[in-house]
All heavy atoms as TSV, in Angstrom:
chain	resi	resn	atom	element	x	y	z
A	1	MET	N	N	39.190	150.258	113.715
A	1	MET	CA	C	39.726	149.089	114.037
A	1	MET	C	C	38.730	147.954	113.745
A	1	MET	O	O	37.488	148.167	114.070
A	1	MET	CB	C	40.155	149.101	115.543
A	1	MET	CG	C	40.736	147.804	116.044
A	1	MET	SD	S	41.386	148.094	117.684
A	1	MET	CE	C	42.176	146.559	117.885
A	2	HIS	N	N	39.179	146.900	113.275
A	2	HIS	CA	C	38.256	145.764	112.969
A	2	HIS	C	C	38.142	144.852	114.100
A	2	HIS	O	O	38.981	144.410	114.682
A	2	HIS	CB	C	38.883	145.033	111.752
A	2	HIS	CG	C	38.106	143.858	111.297
A	2	HIS	ND1	N	36.850	143.605	111.548
A	2	HIS	CD2	C	38.457	142.783	110.570
A	2	HIS	CE1	C	36.402	142.478	111.025
A	2	HIS	NE2	N	37.404	141.988	110.357
A	3	SER	N	N	36.902	144.576	114.532
A	3	SER	CA	C	36.660	143.682	115.658
A	3	SER	C	C	36.450	142.267	115.138
A	3	SER	O	O	35.797	142.109	114.137
A	3	SER	CB	C	35.487	144.128	116.481
A	3	SER	OG	O	34.324	143.995	115.772
A	4	ASN	N	N	36.924	141.320	115.898
A	4	ASN	CA	C	36.845	139.900	115.490
A	4	ASN	C	C	35.516	139.407	116.102
A	4	ASN	O	O	35.272	139.424	117.326
A	4	ASN	CB	C	38.033	139.094	116.061
A	4	ASN	CG	C	38.100	137.672	115.598
A	4	ASN	OD1	O	37.072	137.155	115.029
A	4	ASN	ND2	N	39.197	136.992	115.840
A	5	PRO	N	N	34.634	138.865	115.265
A	5	PRO	CA	C	33.373	138.277	115.799
A	5	PRO	C	C	33.585	137.125	116.697
A	5	PRO	O	O	32.702	136.812	117.501
A	5	PRO	CB	C	32.584	137.971	114.518
A	5	PRO	CG	C	33.568	137.788	113.477
A	5	PRO	CD	C	34.783	138.661	113.834
A	6	ASN	N	N	34.695	136.343	116.478
A	6	ASN	CA	C	34.994	135.209	117.349
A	6	ASN	C	C	36.365	135.352	117.956
A	6	ASN	O	O	37.356	134.786	117.477
A	6	ASN	CB	C	34.982	133.875	116.410
A	6	ASN	CG	C	33.635	133.678	115.819
A	6	ASN	OD1	O	32.603	133.787	116.419
A	6	ASN	ND2	N	33.634	133.304	114.530
A	7	PRO	N	N	36.425	136.114	119.116
A	7	PRO	CA	C	37.728	136.268	119.713
A	7	PRO	C	C	38.274	135.035	120.182
A	7	PRO	O	O	37.455	134.067	120.556
A	7	PRO	CB	C	37.395	137.286	120.803
A	7	PRO	CG	C	35.933	137.112	121.131
A	7	PRO	CD	C	35.373	136.707	119.796
A	8	PRO	N	N	39.679	134.871	120.305
A	8	PRO	CA	C	40.221	133.650	120.750
A	8	PRO	C	C	39.813	133.327	122.173
A	8	PRO	O	O	39.664	134.283	123.079
A	8	PRO	CB	C	41.726	133.904	120.772
A	8	PRO	CG	C	41.934	135.233	120.031
A	8	PRO	CD	C	40.607	135.910	120.020
A	9	THR	N	N	39.678	132.013	122.412
A	9	THR	CA	C	39.318	131.615	123.730
A	9	THR	C	C	40.608	131.511	124.639
A	9	THR	O	O	41.736	131.563	124.137
A	9	THR	CB	C	38.643	130.197	123.723
A	9	THR	OG1	O	39.581	129.326	123.302
A	9	THR	CG2	C	37.419	130.199	122.801
A	10	GLU	N	N	40.359	131.353	125.926
A	10	GLU	CA	C	41.503	131.226	126.842
A	10	GLU	C	C	42.328	129.938	126.515
A	10	GLU	O	O	43.520	129.924	126.570
A	10	GLU	CB	C	41.047	131.151	128.330
A	10	GLU	CG	C	42.190	131.173	129.226
A	10	GLU	CD	C	41.746	131.442	130.688
A	10	GLU	OE1	O	40.755	132.188	130.881
A	10	GLU	OE2	O	42.365	130.924	131.576
A	11	LYS	N	N	41.556	128.892	126.069
A	11	LYS	CA	C	42.222	127.672	125.668
A	11	LYS	C	C	43.201	127.921	124.475
A	11	LYS	O	O	44.324	127.477	124.389
A	11	LYS	CB	C	41.239	126.562	125.343
A	11	LYS	CG	C	41.904	125.267	124.918
A	11	LYS	CD	C	40.783	124.257	124.483
A	11	LYS	CE	C	41.536	122.957	124.070
A	11	LYS	NZ	N	40.777	122.133	123.190
A	12	GLU	N	N	42.710	128.688	123.516
A	12	GLU	CA	C	43.552	129.048	122.297
A	12	GLU	C	C	44.698	129.865	122.698
A	12	GLU	O	O	45.837	129.629	122.109
A	12	GLU	CB	C	42.685	129.716	121.302
A	12	GLU	CG	C	41.612	128.783	120.569
A	12	GLU	CD	C	40.640	129.585	119.713
A	12	GLU	OE1	O	40.270	130.682	120.059
A	12	GLU	OE2	O	40.213	129.000	118.737
A	13	HIS	N	N	44.563	130.826	123.632
A	13	HIS	CA	C	45.671	131.601	124.130
A	13	HIS	C	C	46.672	130.657	124.744
A	13	HIS	O	O	47.915	130.822	124.520
A	13	HIS	CB	C	45.205	132.639	125.135
A	13	HIS	CG	C	44.639	133.855	124.560
A	13	HIS	ND1	N	43.815	134.680	125.246
A	13	HIS	CD2	C	44.799	134.392	123.297
A	13	HIS	CE1	C	43.395	135.742	124.436
A	13	HIS	NE2	N	44.040	135.577	123.283
A	14	HIS	N	N	46.296	129.780	125.602
A	14	HIS	CA	C	47.107	128.832	126.257
A	14	HIS	C	C	47.911	127.954	125.232
A	14	HIS	O	O	49.102	127.714	125.369
A	14	HIS	CB	C	46.297	127.968	127.298
A	14	HIS	CG	C	47.164	126.938	128.012
A	14	HIS	ND1	N	48.031	127.401	129.010
A	14	HIS	CD2	C	47.273	125.641	127.923
A	14	HIS	CE1	C	48.658	126.347	129.499
A	14	HIS	NE2	N	48.200	125.224	128.848
A	15	GLU	N	N	47.168	127.479	124.228
A	15	GLU	CA	C	47.810	126.679	123.205
A	15	GLU	C	C	48.884	127.460	122.401
A	15	GLU	O	O	49.896	126.915	122.115
A	15	GLU	CB	C	46.804	126.103	122.223
A	15	GLU	CG	C	45.898	124.984	122.916
A	15	GLU	CD	C	44.755	124.587	122.013
A	15	GLU	OE1	O	44.445	125.282	120.899
A	15	GLU	OE2	O	44.122	123.563	122.364
A	16	LEU	N	N	48.607	128.796	122.179
A	16	LEU	CA	C	49.550	129.522	121.436
A	16	LEU	C	C	50.801	129.765	122.344
A	16	LEU	O	O	51.987	129.615	121.884
A	16	LEU	CB	C	48.943	130.937	121.100
A	16	LEU	CG	C	49.919	131.981	120.466
A	16	LEU	CD1	C	50.305	131.410	119.172
A	16	LEU	CD2	C	49.227	133.270	120.382
A	17	VAL	N	N	50.655	130.013	123.587
A	17	VAL	CA	C	51.725	130.244	124.484
A	17	VAL	C	C	52.622	128.898	124.521
A	17	VAL	O	O	53.813	128.940	124.528
A	17	VAL	CB	C	51.287	130.668	125.900
A	17	VAL	CG1	C	52.428	130.592	126.883
A	17	VAL	CG2	C	50.722	132.021	125.832
A	18	GLU	N	N	51.938	127.833	124.679
A	18	GLU	CA	C	52.620	126.462	124.687
A	18	GLU	C	C	53.439	126.323	123.383
A	18	GLU	O	O	54.618	125.869	123.403
A	18	GLU	CB	C	51.662	125.328	124.962
A	18	GLU	CG	C	51.237	125.216	126.348
A	18	GLU	CD	C	50.390	123.937	126.586
A	18	GLU	OE1	O	50.384	123.054	125.689
A	18	GLU	OE2	O	49.774	123.825	127.660
A	19	ALA	N	N	52.825	126.574	122.310
A	19	ALA	CA	C	53.521	126.495	120.978
A	19	ALA	C	C	54.764	127.427	120.929
A	19	ALA	O	O	55.800	126.981	120.471
A	19	ALA	CB	C	52.613	126.794	119.848
A	20	LEU	N	N	54.631	128.635	121.359
A	20	LEU	CA	C	55.719	129.524	121.447
A	20	LEU	C	C	56.867	129.079	122.247
A	20	LEU	O	O	58.090	129.161	122.034
A	20	LEU	CB	C	55.340	130.941	121.798
A	20	LEU	CG	C	54.460	131.574	120.736
A	20	LEU	CD1	C	53.923	132.963	121.295
A	20	LEU	CD2	C	55.246	131.936	119.421
A	21	VAL	N	N	56.544	128.502	123.489
A	21	VAL	CA	C	57.502	127.963	124.409
A	21	VAL	C	C	58.214	126.809	123.778
A	21	VAL	O	O	59.414	126.639	123.918
A	21	VAL	CB	C	56.804	127.604	125.726
A	21	VAL	CG1	C	57.734	126.820	126.616
A	21	VAL	CG2	C	56.435	128.828	126.502
A	22	ASP	N	N	57.431	125.943	123.084
A	22	ASP	CA	C	58.066	124.812	122.425
A	22	ASP	C	C	59.081	125.199	121.363
A	22	ASP	O	O	60.155	124.635	121.217
A	22	ASP	CB	C	56.994	123.870	121.792
A	22	ASP	CG	C	56.177	123.115	122.823
A	22	ASP	OD1	O	56.621	123.000	123.983
A	22	ASP	OD2	O	55.084	122.602	122.456
A	23	VAL	N	N	58.731	126.221	120.549
A	23	VAL	CA	C	59.556	126.724	119.532
A	23	VAL	C	C	60.821	127.325	120.221
A	23	VAL	O	O	62.000	127.105	119.723
A	23	VAL	CB	C	58.936	127.798	118.653
A	23	VAL	CG1	C	59.941	128.537	117.815
A	23	VAL	CG2	C	57.758	127.117	117.806
A	24	GLY	N	N	60.669	128.081	121.233
A	24	GLY	CA	C	61.817	128.668	122.008
A	24	GLY	C	C	62.751	127.607	122.601
A	24	GLY	O	O	64.001	127.670	122.421
A	25	ALA	N	N	62.155	126.557	123.061
A	25	ALA	CA	C	63.013	125.452	123.640
A	25	ALA	C	C	63.716	124.659	122.566
A	25	ALA	O	O	64.873	124.339	122.776
A	25	ALA	CB	C	62.073	124.528	124.400
A	26	ALA	N	N	63.072	124.520	121.392
A	26	ALA	CA	C	63.789	123.913	120.275
A	26	ALA	C	C	64.940	124.739	119.803
A	26	ALA	O	O	66.025	124.202	119.542
A	26	ALA	CB	C	62.764	123.670	119.067
A	27	TRP	N	N	64.740	126.068	119.700
A	27	TRP	CA	C	65.911	126.941	119.322
A	27	TRP	C	C	67.061	126.848	120.409
A	27	TRP	O	O	68.216	126.872	120.096
A	27	TRP	CB	C	65.490	128.407	119.095
A	27	TRP	CG	C	64.962	128.447	117.699
A	27	TRP	CD1	C	63.629	128.696	117.301
A	27	TRP	CD2	C	65.690	128.519	116.465
A	27	TRP	NE1	N	63.602	128.745	115.931
A	27	TRP	CE2	C	64.837	128.727	115.337
A	27	TRP	CE3	C	67.059	128.396	116.173
A	27	TRP	CZ2	C	65.249	128.762	114.066
A	27	TRP	CZ3	C	67.507	128.421	114.859
A	27	TRP	CH2	C	66.628	128.591	113.748
A	28	ALA	N	N	66.674	126.834	121.678
A	28	ALA	CA	C	67.630	126.737	122.759
A	28	ALA	C	C	68.452	125.457	122.600
A	28	ALA	O	O	69.711	125.445	122.779
A	28	ALA	CB	C	66.920	126.892	124.105
A	29	ARG	N	N	67.742	124.290	122.440
A	29	ARG	CA	C	68.439	123.053	122.268
A	29	ARG	C	C	69.358	123.077	121.059
A	29	ARG	O	O	70.579	122.664	121.186
A	29	ARG	CB	C	67.446	121.923	122.101
A	29	ARG	CG	C	66.753	121.458	123.366
A	29	ARG	CD	C	65.954	120.126	123.101
A	29	ARG	NE	N	64.900	120.232	122.089
A	29	ARG	CZ	C	63.745	120.664	122.282
A	29	ARG	NH1	N	63.278	121.142	123.410
A	29	ARG	NH2	N	62.896	120.771	121.229
A	30	TYR	N	N	68.967	123.609	119.912
A	30	TYR	CA	C	69.766	123.811	118.792
A	30	TYR	C	C	71.041	124.639	119.142
A	30	TYR	O	O	72.165	124.266	118.862
A	30	TYR	CB	C	69.004	124.379	117.612
A	30	TYR	CG	C	69.831	124.714	116.405
A	30	TYR	CD1	C	70.265	123.711	115.549
A	30	TYR	CD2	C	70.303	125.945	116.149
A	30	TYR	CE1	C	71.036	123.950	114.452
A	30	TYR	CE2	C	71.110	126.301	115.054
A	30	TYR	CZ	C	71.497	125.266	114.184
A	30	TYR	OH	O	72.305	125.518	113.171
A	31	GLY	N	N	70.805	125.777	119.675
A	31	GLY	CA	C	71.932	126.656	120.034
A	31	GLY	C	C	72.943	126.066	120.995
A	31	GLY	O	O	74.150	126.122	120.812
A	32	LEU	N	N	72.450	125.296	121.955
A	32	LEU	CA	C	73.301	124.627	122.919
A	32	LEU	C	C	74.114	123.491	122.157
A	32	LEU	O	O	75.299	123.358	122.503
A	32	LEU	CB	C	72.507	124.042	124.059
A	32	LEU	CG	C	71.896	125.105	124.996
A	32	LEU	CD1	C	70.884	124.444	125.977
A	32	LEU	CD2	C	72.973	125.814	125.773
A	33	GLY	N	N	73.493	122.800	121.255
A	33	GLY	CA	C	74.216	121.812	120.506
A	33	GLY	C	C	75.306	122.432	119.677
A	33	GLY	O	O	76.381	121.869	119.621
A	34	VAL	N	N	74.997	123.498	118.987
A	34	VAL	CA	C	75.951	124.170	118.188
A	34	VAL	C	C	77.128	124.656	119.033
A	34	VAL	O	O	78.294	124.529	118.671
A	34	VAL	CB	C	75.360	125.360	117.397
A	34	VAL	CG1	C	76.372	126.207	116.671
A	34	VAL	CG2	C	74.409	124.789	116.330
A	35	GLY	N	N	76.783	125.246	120.194
A	35	GLY	CA	C	77.871	125.717	121.151
A	35	GLY	C	C	78.692	124.581	121.588
A	35	GLY	O	O	79.968	124.686	121.676
A	36	ARG	N	N	78.108	123.495	121.939
A	36	ARG	CA	C	78.866	122.315	122.405
A	36	ARG	C	C	79.873	121.808	121.256
A	36	ARG	O	O	81.012	121.563	121.461
A	36	ARG	CB	C	77.942	121.097	122.718
A	36	ARG	CG	C	78.721	119.902	123.301
A	36	ARG	CD	C	77.967	118.601	123.300
A	36	ARG	NE	N	77.945	118.078	121.902
A	36	ARG	CZ	C	76.979	117.909	121.103
A	36	ARG	NH1	N	75.777	118.122	121.473
A	36	ARG	NH2	N	77.180	117.438	119.902
A	37	ALA	N	N	79.331	121.747	119.997
A	37	ALA	CA	C	80.207	121.354	118.883
A	37	ALA	C	C	81.342	122.293	118.697
A	37	ALA	O	O	82.469	121.850	118.434
A	37	ALA	CB	C	79.342	121.204	117.662
A	38	ALA	N	N	81.081	123.607	118.768
A	38	ALA	CA	C	82.138	124.572	118.623
A	38	ALA	C	C	83.148	124.475	119.689
A	38	ALA	O	O	84.453	124.536	119.392
A	38	ALA	CB	C	81.542	125.963	118.642
A	39	LEU	N	N	82.789	124.204	120.935
A	39	LEU	CA	C	83.724	124.041	121.986
A	39	LEU	C	C	84.497	122.830	121.868
A	39	LEU	O	O	85.747	122.805	122.139
A	39	LEU	CB	C	82.997	124.040	123.408
A	39	LEU	CG	C	82.503	125.372	123.873
A	39	LEU	CD1	C	81.676	125.207	125.085
A	39	LEU	CD2	C	83.644	126.382	124.162
A	40	GLU	N	N	83.930	121.711	121.417
A	40	GLU	CA	C	84.646	120.425	121.146
A	40	GLU	C	C	85.629	120.612	120.074
A	40	GLU	O	O	86.771	120.128	120.130
A	40	GLU	CB	C	83.679	119.371	120.826
A	40	GLU	CG	C	82.828	118.785	122.034
A	40	GLU	CD	C	81.751	117.856	121.634
A	40	GLU	OE1	O	81.446	117.686	120.373
A	40	GLU	OE2	O	81.265	117.257	122.606
A	41	THR	N	N	85.361	121.327	118.964
A	41	THR	CA	C	86.212	121.584	117.895
A	41	THR	C	C	87.411	122.445	118.361
A	41	THR	O	O	88.547	122.063	118.037
A	41	THR	CB	C	85.512	122.228	116.720
A	41	THR	OG1	O	84.445	121.430	116.209
A	41	THR	CG2	C	86.483	122.625	115.621
A	42	SER	N	N	87.110	123.440	119.160
A	42	SER	CA	C	88.178	124.255	119.705
A	42	SER	C	C	89.085	123.486	120.648
A	42	SER	O	O	90.362	123.678	120.547
A	42	SER	CB	C	87.616	125.470	120.522
A	42	SER	OG	O	86.920	126.333	119.661
A	43	ALA	N	N	88.507	122.592	121.385
A	43	ALA	CA	C	89.371	121.716	122.259
A	43	ALA	C	C	90.295	120.858	121.476
A	43	ALA	O	O	91.497	120.697	121.795
A	43	ALA	CB	C	88.523	120.933	123.184
A	44	ARG	N	N	89.712	120.276	120.429
A	44	ARG	CA	C	90.706	119.405	119.617
A	44	ARG	C	C	91.706	120.276	118.911
A	44	ARG	O	O	92.925	119.829	118.895
A	44	ARG	CB	C	89.822	118.718	118.468
A	44	ARG	CG	C	89.014	117.460	118.954
A	44	ARG	CD	C	88.427	116.687	117.861
A	44	ARG	NE	N	87.501	117.429	117.090
A	44	ARG	CZ	C	86.224	117.546	117.403
A	44	ARG	NH1	N	85.708	116.886	118.529
A	44	ARG	NH2	N	85.336	118.213	116.533
A	45	THR	N	N	91.367	121.485	118.423
A	45	THR	CA	C	92.409	122.290	117.805
A	45	THR	C	C	93.467	122.693	118.761
A	45	THR	O	O	94.613	122.737	118.479
A	45	THR	CB	C	91.697	123.571	117.315
A	45	THR	OG1	O	90.715	123.188	116.324
A	45	THR	CG2	C	92.699	124.471	116.626
A	46	LEU	N	N	93.070	123.017	119.988
A	46	LEU	CA	C	94.020	123.466	121.049
A	46	LEU	C	C	94.937	122.267	121.345
A	46	LEU	O	O	96.110	122.377	121.655
A	46	LEU	CB	C	93.355	123.962	122.264
A	46	LEU	CG	C	92.711	125.383	122.184
A	46	LEU	CD1	C	91.852	125.617	123.351
A	46	LEU	CD2	C	93.804	126.404	121.984
A	47	SER	N	N	94.392	121.045	121.415
A	47	SER	CA	C	95.138	119.847	121.746
A	47	SER	C	C	96.240	119.613	120.680
A	47	SER	O	O	97.329	119.331	120.994
A	47	SER	CB	C	94.219	118.670	121.857
A	47	SER	OG	O	94.992	117.469	122.119
A	48	VAL	N	N	95.797	119.739	119.374
A	48	VAL	CA	C	96.751	119.586	118.294
A	48	VAL	C	C	97.841	120.672	118.371
A	48	VAL	O	O	99.046	120.334	118.171
A	48	VAL	CB	C	96.063	119.567	116.911
A	48	VAL	CG1	C	97.015	119.696	115.799
A	48	VAL	CG2	C	95.200	118.356	116.793
A	49	THR	N	N	97.437	121.890	118.659
A	49	THR	CA	C	98.449	122.962	118.783
A	49	THR	C	C	99.430	122.697	119.984
A	49	THR	O	O	100.628	122.933	119.836
A	49	THR	CB	C	97.709	124.324	118.925
A	49	THR	OG1	O	96.793	124.498	117.888
A	49	THR	CG2	C	98.714	125.398	118.981
A	50	ALA	N	N	98.878	122.241	121.083
A	50	ALA	CA	C	99.718	121.979	122.176
A	50	ALA	C	C	100.730	120.870	121.870
A	50	ALA	O	O	101.917	120.971	122.302
A	50	ALA	CB	C	98.864	121.522	123.431
A	51	SER	N	N	100.326	119.820	121.103
A	51	SER	CA	C	101.147	118.822	120.755
A	51	SER	C	C	102.316	119.318	119.807
A	51	SER	O	O	103.484	118.894	119.943
A	51	SER	CB	C	100.420	117.601	120.062
A	51	SER	OG	O	99.577	117.055	120.951
A	52	ALA	N	N	101.910	120.123	118.881
A	52	ALA	CA	C	102.905	120.810	118.017
A	52	ALA	C	C	103.974	121.660	118.815
A	52	ALA	O	O	105.133	121.545	118.545
A	52	ALA	CB	C	102.220	121.575	116.898
A	53	LEU	N	N	103.490	122.394	119.739
A	53	LEU	CA	C	104.384	123.198	120.562
A	53	LEU	C	C	105.317	122.311	121.381
A	53	LEU	O	O	106.470	122.550	121.550
A	53	LEU	CB	C	103.559	124.078	121.413
A	53	LEU	CG	C	102.863	125.258	120.744
A	53	LEU	CD1	C	101.956	126.072	121.670
A	53	LEU	CD2	C	103.808	126.160	120.028
A	54	ASP	N	N	104.718	121.161	121.860
A	54	ASP	CA	C	105.554	120.226	122.620
A	54	ASP	C	C	106.654	119.675	121.773
A	54	ASP	O	O	107.823	119.527	122.197
A	54	ASP	CB	C	104.661	119.172	123.282
A	54	ASP	CG	C	105.445	118.232	124.153
A	54	ASP	OD1	O	106.224	118.676	125.047
A	54	ASP	OD2	O	105.390	117.014	123.927
A	55	ALA	N	N	106.394	119.261	120.584
A	55	ALA	CA	C	107.299	118.682	119.689
A	55	ALA	C	C	108.423	119.697	119.265
A	55	ALA	O	O	109.587	119.377	119.257
A	55	ALA	CB	C	106.616	118.221	118.374
A	56	LEU	N	N	107.990	120.947	119.157
A	56	LEU	CA	C	108.958	121.998	118.879
A	56	LEU	C	C	109.903	122.237	120.050
A	56	LEU	O	O	111.107	122.361	119.922
A	56	LEU	CB	C	108.264	123.319	118.485
A	56	LEU	CG	C	109.074	124.464	118.046
A	56	LEU	CD1	C	109.934	124.130	116.830
A	56	LEU	CD2	C	108.175	125.735	117.760
A	57	ALA	N	N	109.335	122.220	121.307
A	57	ALA	CA	C	110.135	122.371	122.466
A	57	ALA	C	C	111.101	121.289	122.574
A	57	ALA	O	O	112.288	121.460	122.920
A	57	ALA	CB	C	109.265	122.423	123.670
A	58	ARG	N	N	110.646	120.052	122.288
A	58	ARG	CA	C	111.620	118.902	122.329
A	58	ARG	C	C	112.745	118.986	121.308
A	58	ARG	O	O	113.864	118.652	121.542
A	58	ARG	CB	C	110.791	117.511	122.151
A	58	ARG	CG	C	110.187	117.127	123.417
A	58	ARG	CD	C	109.566	115.748	123.319
A	58	ARG	NE	N	108.137	115.932	122.836
A	58	ARG	CZ	C	107.677	115.360	121.722
A	58	ARG	NH1	N	108.364	114.562	121.084
A	58	ARG	NH2	N	106.435	115.614	121.330
A	59	THR	N	N	112.417	119.542	120.146
A	59	THR	CA	C	113.439	119.745	119.111
A	59	THR	C	C	114.436	120.716	119.572
A	59	THR	O	O	115.654	120.512	119.466
A	59	THR	CB	C	112.813	120.255	117.751
A	59	THR	OG1	O	111.899	119.178	117.339
A	59	THR	CG2	C	113.824	120.458	116.743
A	60	PHE	N	N	114.030	121.775	120.127
A	60	PHE	CA	C	114.954	122.793	120.735
A	60	PHE	C	C	115.792	122.212	121.833
A	60	PHE	O	O	117.003	122.463	121.928
A	60	PHE	CB	C	114.199	124.041	121.214
A	60	PHE	CG	C	113.724	124.929	120.186
A	60	PHE	CD1	C	112.450	125.521	120.305
A	60	PHE	CD2	C	114.523	125.312	119.094
A	60	PHE	CE1	C	111.969	126.367	119.423
A	60	PHE	CE2	C	114.097	126.120	118.111
A	60	PHE	CZ	C	112.730	126.731	118.278
A	61	GLU	N	N	115.243	121.420	122.653
A	61	GLU	CA	C	115.964	120.772	123.735
A	61	GLU	C	C	116.973	119.793	123.203
A	61	GLU	O	O	118.106	119.751	123.675
A	61	GLU	CB	C	114.987	119.992	124.687
A	61	GLU	CG	C	115.608	119.411	125.917
A	61	GLU	CD	C	116.175	120.464	126.841
A	61	GLU	OE1	O	115.717	121.584	126.834
A	61	GLU	OE2	O	117.157	120.147	127.568
A	62	GLN	N	N	116.668	119.008	122.157
A	62	GLN	CA	C	117.641	118.080	121.593
A	62	GLN	C	C	118.789	118.841	120.934
A	62	GLN	O	O	119.896	118.453	121.089
A	62	GLN	CB	C	116.924	117.215	120.512
A	62	GLN	CG	C	116.043	116.172	121.121
A	62	GLN	CD	C	115.199	115.513	120.063
A	62	GLN	OE1	O	115.179	115.900	118.850
A	62	GLN	NE2	N	114.392	114.518	120.448
A	63	ARG	N	N	118.518	119.936	120.313
A	63	ARG	CA	C	119.588	120.746	119.659
A	63	ARG	C	C	120.454	121.359	120.771
A	63	ARG	O	O	121.647	121.536	120.535
A	63	ARG	CB	C	118.951	121.812	118.753
A	63	ARG	CG	C	118.409	121.232	117.501
A	63	ARG	CD	C	118.245	122.330	116.525
A	63	ARG	NE	N	117.655	121.731	115.281
A	63	ARG	CZ	C	117.380	122.390	114.238
A	63	ARG	NH1	N	117.575	123.777	114.211
A	63	ARG	NH2	N	116.977	121.835	113.136
A	64	ARG	N	N	119.880	121.750	121.913
A	64	ARG	CA	C	120.629	122.344	122.937
A	64	ARG	C	C	121.611	121.315	123.495
A	64	ARG	O	O	122.702	121.675	123.911
A	64	ARG	CB	C	119.812	122.884	124.063
A	64	ARG	CG	C	120.499	123.650	125.114
A	64	ARG	CD	C	119.524	124.182	126.164
A	64	ARG	NE	N	118.923	123.154	126.992
A	64	ARG	CZ	C	119.508	122.586	128.003
A	64	ARG	NH1	N	120.732	123.005	128.420
A	64	ARG	NH2	N	118.895	121.662	128.713
A	65	GLU	N	N	121.172	120.034	123.492
A	65	GLU	CA	C	122.017	118.962	124.121
A	65	GLU	C	C	123.020	118.446	123.154
A	65	GLU	O	O	123.873	117.618	123.540
A	65	GLU	CB	C	121.089	117.836	124.545
A	65	GLU	CG	C	120.174	118.218	125.775
A	65	GLU	CD	C	119.172	117.182	126.143
A	65	GLU	OE1	O	119.133	116.169	125.387
A	65	GLU	OE2	O	118.480	117.472	127.092
A	66	GLU	N	N	123.024	118.809	121.826
A	66	GLU	CA	C	124.015	118.362	120.856
A	66	GLU	C	C	125.421	118.859	121.308
A	66	GLU	O	O	125.488	119.959	121.869
A	66	GLU	CB	C	123.712	118.875	119.476
A	66	GLU	CG	C	122.582	118.188	118.858
A	66	GLU	CD	C	122.259	118.745	117.465
A	66	GLU	OE1	O	122.963	119.664	117.082
A	66	GLU	OE2	O	121.296	118.256	116.851
A	67	PRO	N	N	126.560	118.147	120.983
A	67	PRO	CA	C	127.842	118.616	121.255
A	67	PRO	C	C	128.022	119.971	120.573
A	67	PRO	O	O	127.522	120.201	119.456
A	67	PRO	CB	C	128.760	117.656	120.664
A	67	PRO	CG	C	127.916	116.329	120.524
A	67	PRO	CD	C	126.470	116.812	120.317
A	68	SER	N	N	128.785	120.873	121.206
A	68	SER	CA	C	128.956	122.185	120.603
A	68	SER	C	C	129.605	122.218	119.288
A	68	SER	O	O	129.363	123.040	118.379
A	68	SER	CB	C	129.766	123.087	121.576
A	68	SER	OG	O	131.009	122.477	121.821
A	69	ASP	N	N	130.574	121.314	118.982
A	69	ASP	CA	C	131.231	121.287	117.651
A	69	ASP	C	C	130.277	120.857	116.574
A	69	ASP	O	O	130.358	121.363	115.465
A	69	ASP	CB	C	132.451	120.380	117.734
A	69	ASP	CG	C	132.081	118.935	117.987
A	69	ASP	OD1	O	131.113	118.684	118.737
A	69	ASP	OD2	O	132.834	117.981	117.523
A	70	ALA	N	N	129.277	120.003	116.949
A	70	ALA	CA	C	128.308	119.610	115.943
A	70	ALA	C	C	127.372	120.911	115.642
A	70	ALA	O	O	126.978	121.062	114.516
A	70	ALA	CB	C	127.449	118.448	116.420
A	71	ARG	N	N	127.019	121.590	116.648
A	71	ARG	CA	C	126.203	122.776	116.536
A	71	ARG	C	C	126.955	123.837	115.623
A	71	ARG	O	O	126.292	124.500	114.813
A	71	ARG	CB	C	125.879	123.369	117.846
A	71	ARG	CG	C	124.427	123.180	118.137
A	71	ARG	CD	C	123.956	123.934	119.356
A	71	ARG	NE	N	124.808	123.437	120.523
A	71	ARG	CZ	C	124.918	124.068	121.643
A	71	ARG	NH1	N	124.459	125.313	121.807
A	71	ARG	NH2	N	125.566	123.580	122.629
A	72	SER	N	N	128.243	124.012	115.871
A	72	SER	CA	C	128.913	124.993	115.124
A	72	SER	C	C	128.972	124.628	113.625
A	72	SER	O	O	128.983	125.536	112.773
A	72	SER	CB	C	130.320	125.226	115.644
A	72	SER	OG	O	131.112	124.061	115.494
A	73	VAL	N	N	129.026	123.359	113.309
A	73	VAL	CA	C	129.059	122.966	111.889
A	73	VAL	C	C	127.674	123.197	111.282
A	73	VAL	O	O	127.551	123.707	110.170
A	73	VAL	CB	C	129.368	121.449	111.791
A	73	VAL	CG1	C	129.204	120.915	110.345
A	73	VAL	CG2	C	130.770	121.219	112.153
A	74	VAL	N	N	126.608	122.942	112.049
A	74	VAL	CA	C	125.278	123.202	111.558
A	74	VAL	C	C	125.020	124.674	111.407
A	74	VAL	O	O	124.392	125.112	110.384
A	74	VAL	CB	C	124.198	122.542	112.461
A	74	VAL	CG1	C	122.794	122.903	111.974
A	74	VAL	CG2	C	124.414	121.091	112.422
A	75	GLU	N	N	125.450	125.495	112.306
A	75	GLU	CA	C	125.101	126.852	112.418
A	75	GLU	C	C	126.082	127.758	111.607
A	75	GLU	O	O	125.838	128.894	111.382
A	75	GLU	CB	C	125.005	127.309	113.897
A	75	GLU	CG	C	123.968	126.668	114.596
A	75	GLU	CD	C	123.985	126.987	116.086
A	75	GLU	OE1	O	124.910	127.736	116.501
A	75	GLU	OE2	O	123.149	126.495	116.799
A	76	ALA	N	N	127.219	127.211	111.185
A	76	ALA	CA	C	128.283	128.069	110.517
A	76	ALA	C	C	127.771	128.408	109.079
A	76	ALA	O	O	127.126	127.600	108.402
A	76	ALA	CB	C	129.587	127.314	110.363
A	77	PRO	N	N	128.011	129.657	108.694
A	77	PRO	CA	C	127.486	130.180	107.473
A	77	PRO	C	C	128.387	129.457	106.277
A	77	PRO	O	O	129.513	129.107	106.569
A	77	PRO	CB	C	127.687	131.630	107.375
A	77	PRO	CG	C	128.614	131.913	108.554
A	77	PRO	CD	C	128.494	130.774	109.492
A	78	ALA	N	N	127.799	129.254	105.188
A	78	ALA	CA	C	128.490	128.596	104.124
A	78	ALA	C	C	129.612	129.560	103.562
A	78	ALA	O	O	129.303	130.771	103.494
A	78	ALA	CB	C	127.532	128.235	103.054
A	79	ALA	N	N	130.796	128.940	103.276
A	79	ALA	CA	C	131.841	129.739	102.833
A	79	ALA	C	C	131.706	130.042	101.340
A	79	ALA	O	O	131.282	129.178	100.630
A	79	ALA	CB	C	133.207	129.074	103.110
A	80	LYS	N	N	132.063	131.204	100.884
A	80	LYS	CA	C	131.898	131.482	99.425
A	80	LYS	C	C	133.216	131.621	98.809
A	80	LYS	O	O	134.181	131.873	99.285
A	80	LYS	CB	C	131.184	132.910	99.311
A	80	LYS	CG	C	129.743	132.845	99.713
A	80	LYS	CD	C	129.041	134.105	99.375
A	80	LYS	CE	C	127.652	134.053	99.740
A	80	LYS	NZ	N	126.879	135.190	99.378
């Protein structure tokens, strides 16, 4: 094993630990930001989907409320 003639001082150890903590904190901030953005995108997507489902439900409700003779004309198969 090779011995270092100038072993690191306690100050250098402390600086190394601080640097590693800073790098870890930077990655944590980045990951939290990416997570926030993903959740916001999902929320917007769910909102758009909910609006589309609401519009579809309203369409079904309007068709249900149409007079029955109008529905039979729309739903009757074409005569050949």
